[in-house]
C-alpha positions as CSV (number, residue, x, y, z in Angstrom):
1,M,93.3,48.1,133.9
2,R,96.4,45.9,133.6
3,G,97.9,45.1,130.2
4,T,96.4,41.6,129.6
5,G,92.8,42.1,128.5
6,S,92.7,38.3,127.9
7,A,91.3,37.3,131.3
8,D,89.2,40.4,131.4
9,S,87.7,39.7,128.0
10,R,87.1,36.1,128.9
11,R,85.4,37.0,132.2
12,H,83.2,39.6,130.4
13,F,82.3,37.1,127.7
14,A,81.5,34.4,130.3
15,A,79.3,36.9,132.3
16,G,77.4,37.9,129.1
17,I,76.8,34.2,128.2
18,N,75.7,33.4,131.7
19,S,73.3,36.3,131.7
20,L,71.8,35.1,128.4
21,Y,71.7,31.5,129.3
22,R,70.5,32.1,132.8
């Protein structure tokens, strides 16, 4: 894991939303 967490969090969030809204 890098030291950002921002992009990772955003990607994870987007993935969850896509799954729910898919």
